[in-house]
C-alpha positions in Angstrom: -59.7 -35.4 42.2 -61.7 -32.2 42.5 -60.2 -28.7 43.1 -61.2 -28.5 46.7 -59.4 -31.8 47.5 -56.4 -30.7 45.4 -55.8 -27.6 47.6 -56.6 -29.4 50.9 -59.9 -27.6 51.4 -62.3 -30.5 50.9 -63.4 -30.2 54.6 -65.2 -27.0 53.7 -65.4 -26.8 49.9 -66.4 -28.9 46.9 -69.6 -30.4 48.3 -73.2 -29.1 48.4 -73.8 -30.0 52.1 -74.5 -28.3 55.4 -71.4 -26.9 56.9 -69.7 -26.4 53.5 -69.2 -23.2 51.5 -70.5 -23.3 47.9 -71.1 -21.1 44.9 -74.0 -22.1 42.8 -75.7 -20.8 39.7 -79.2 -22.0 38.7 -80.5 -21.3 35.2 -84.0 -21.8 33.8 -84.0 -24.6 31.2 -86.3 -22.6 28.9 -86.8 -25.5 26.5 -83.0 -26.0 26.0 -81.2 -29.2 26.7 -78.6 -29.8 29.5 -75.6 -27.7 28.8 -77.3 -25.4 26.4 -79.5 -24.1 29.3 -76.2 -22.5 30.6 -74.2 -21.8 27.5 -77.1 -20.2 25.7 -78.7 -18.5 28.7 -79.6 -14.8 28.8 -79.8 -12.7 31.9 -83.5 -13.4 32.3 -82.7 -17.1 32.5 -80.6 -16.7 35.7 -82.9 -18.1 38.4 -80.4 -17.9 41.3 -76.8 -17.1 42.0 -75.4 -18.1 45.4 -71.8 -17.2 46.5 -70.6 -18.6 49.8 -74.2 -19.7 50.5 -75.6 -16.2 50.2 -78.1 -15.2 47.4 -76.5 -12.5 45.2 -78.9 -12.4 42.2 -81.7 -14.1 40.4 -85.5 -14.3 40.3 -86.7 -11.9 43.0 -89.2 -14.4 44.4 -86.5 -17.0 44.9 -83.9 -14.6 46.3 -86.5 -13.0 48.7 -87.5 -16.5 49.9 -83.9 -17.2 50.9 -83.4 -14.0 52.9 
């Protein structure tokens, strides 16, 4: 069971799909493997941060393309 389902919000949360609200962080792999790309990331490795579907931070070219 995921958190959205546990609180009765799985109609809007917990899924990356149209009509749902999601927070996403995307990190550059930078030669690291799987989880290390996140756990060892530096600020420069943050490619994109979305909160509620809106771009908050990240690579300027990516953020600008989404606005």
